C-alpha positions as CSV (number, residue, x, y, z in Angstrom):
1,M,235.2,38.0,128.0
2,N,233.3,37.5,124.8
3,Y,230.9,40.3,124.1
4,P,229.6,40.4,120.5
5,I,229.2,43.9,119.1
6,S,226.5,44.4,116.5
7,A,227.7,45.2,113.0
8,F,224.9,47.7,112.8
9,T,226.0,50.1,115.5
10,P,228.4,53.1,115.5
11,E,230.5,51.1,118.0
12,G,230.7,48.1,115.6
13,D,231.7,50.4,112.8
14,A,234.4,52.1,114.9
15,L,235.9,48.7,115.9
16,R,236.7,48.1,112.2
17,Q,239.0,51.1,112.1
18,K,242.7,50.5,111.8
19,F,243.7,52.9,114.5
20,V,242.7,52.7,118.2
21,D,242.0,55.9,120.0
22,E,240.4,57.0,123.3
23,E,237.0,57.3,121.7
24,L,237.1,53.7,120.3
25,I,238.2,52.4,123.7
26,A,235.4,54.3,125.4
27,A,232.8,53.0,122.9
28,A,234.0,49.5,123.5
29,I,233.7,49.9,127.3
30,V,230.2,51.4,127.0
31,G,229.3,48.4,124.7
32,V,230.5,45.9,127.2
33,V,228.6,47.6,130.1
34,D,225.4,47.7,127.9
35,V,225.7,44.0,126.9
36,A,226.4,42.9,130.5
37,R,223.4,44.8,131.8
38,S,221.1,43.5,129.0
39,N,222.3,40.0,130.0
40,G,221.3,40.6,133.6
41,Q,224.9,40.7,134.9
42,S,225.7,42.7,138.0
43,I,228.8,45.0,138.2
44,E,230.3,42.4,140.6
45,E,229.9,39.7,137.9
46,L,231.3,41.9,135.2
47,T,234.3,42.9,137.3
48,A,235.1,39.3,138.2
49,E,235.0,38.4,134.5
50,V,237.4,41.3,133.7
51,L,239.8,40.3,136.5
52,A,239.7,36.6,135.4
53,D,240.3,37.1,131.7
54,D,244.0,37.0,131.2
55,A,244.2,36.5,127.4
56,L,245.5,40.0,126.6
57,L,246.2,42.0,129.8
58,D,248.4,41.4,132.8
59,S,246.9,41.6,136.3
60,E,247.6,45.3,136.8
61,Q,246.0,46.2,133.5
62,R,243.0,44.0,134.3
63,R,242.6,45.7,137.7
64,W,242.8,49.1,136.1
65,L,240.2,48.1,133.4
66,S,237.9,46.8,136.0
67,E,238.0,50.1,137.8
68,V,237.3,52.0,134.6
69,I,234.3,49.6,133.9
70,A,233.0,50.2,137.4
71,V,233.1,54.0,136.8
72,A,231.4,53.6,133.4
73,W,228.7,51.4,135.0
74,E,227.9,54.1,137.6
75,Q,228.0,57.0,135.0
76,L,225.7,55.2,132.6
77,L,222.9,54.6,135.1
């Protein structure tokens, strides 16, 4: 997955912090959902992308992340 995050958003500023916390992760997930939607992606396409990207996470972690993204997608409607 390659989702650019604008340098001019609170999420972009938060990603420059040295420490990762729950709020930073939540902001990143919201950013990914927002970018995917603005690009016309469906939740199915985004989930498939998350499940296919194996650069950093193992399959169990990717599955968990795809579930979290699906919940965020529904909550942000």
